[in-house]
N, C-alpha and C positions, 0 to 999 in steps of 0.2 A: 688564389690566395688573395682573401679580403686584403683591405687597404688599412684596416686597425691594426692586423698581425704587421703589416710592411712596418708601420708608425713604430711598432713595439720594437721591431728586431733593430729599426736604423737608431732607436732611443737609446738603446744598450749597446750599440757599435758607438754611437757618441759619448758617452760617458768612459770610454777607454778601460773598463771593466773587465782586468782579463780572464776571470773566471765567466762573466757571460757573453765574453766575444768567441772563449772556447766554446762553450754552450750553442752560442749561433751556427758557429762555423761548424760544428759537429750536426746540428740540424740539417743545416743545408746539404750536407755532404748524403745524409741519409735520406734526405726527400729529391737529390737529383739521381742517386742510384736505384731506386726505390722501382721505378719503372722501368728501368733494364733487368733486373730482376725476376719482378712479375711477368714480364712478357715471353722469356726463354721457355721452352717447353722441350722434354725429352724423352724419348720412347725406346725403352731398351729391351731386348729379351735375347733369344738364342734360338738357333737353328741348328736341328740334331737329322741323321739321317734316318730311316726305320729300323735300325740296329741300333739306336740310341747311341751314335757317336759322332760328335761334333765336327761340323761340316764347316771347312774353312773357305774364304774368299768365294761365299755366296753374296752377291748385289742382289740388296736392297732399294727398290724404288718406290717410293711416296708418290705415287700415278698425279692425284691431283696440287700439290706444291712441286713437282720438279726438284724433289731432296733425294735422295741419295745415301747408301751406307756400303762397307763391305765387313762381311765376319771375320772377327781375326781366329786365332789356331785353335780356342778354347769354343768357338761356333756361336759367339756372342758378337751383338750390334749394337749401336746406338743411333738413331734419329733424331738433330737436335734442327729446334723450328725456332721461329719467333713469331709464328700463328700456331694457333690453337689447332692439337690434332683433332678432329671431327671423327666420331663413332662410326659412322658409313663409309669413310673413304678408307680408298684400297690401296693396301703393301703387295707389291709383287717381288716375289723370290726368285732368284734363277741362281742357275749355276748348270755348267757344261754337262756336268754327269747324271744331273737330275733335271724331273719332269718341272717345269715353272709354273711355279703355287701363288695363287689370289689370294687374299682374305682380309676381311674389313679390321680396323682398328678394334670395334668390338667383339669381332670374332676372336681376336689375336689375345686381348684380355680374358675371355673367357677362358682359353687354355694356356693360363698364367704366362702370357709370352715368350710361348713355348711352340716351335715350329717344325714339322716333320715334312723331313722332302723325300718323296719317295725316287727309288733310281730309276734312270732313264735306261730302257732295252728298246732295242731295236733289230730287227729281222734283217737280217740280208738275203738276197732273191739269190739265185744259182750265177756262180761264177766260173768263168771259164779261164784258165792260166795253158797260155800258148808260149814257146818258147822257140826262141831265135835261131838255137842253136845246141847242138849235142851235148849232152854233157859224156865227159869221159871219166 
């Protein structure tokens, strides 16, 4: 703020004019809170399975900022950051039943903030069962 603006504010305060004082207070309140609102950012999306069912409890990890989130029962997530989300930064989506997926913020925007996870399937090798006692 320049000095002339501060002088005007001080002059208003010294005149004890209630209307001017209220106006100055409101302006100061707005100027003090404006940077807080302009810094915070939020990235929202949905995680579904291949059959379009929402996936609950997916871990979302914003790799470059160490920010994490978890999907709710509708598959929705929200990442909040005081630092700007960059187009080339990567998000990692992981769940015990699904393959871990990595996607950039830019790719996420292209798919309308919807991520589809593929089911994890694992083949088991040969299994041998031995009994220690006889069944009757």
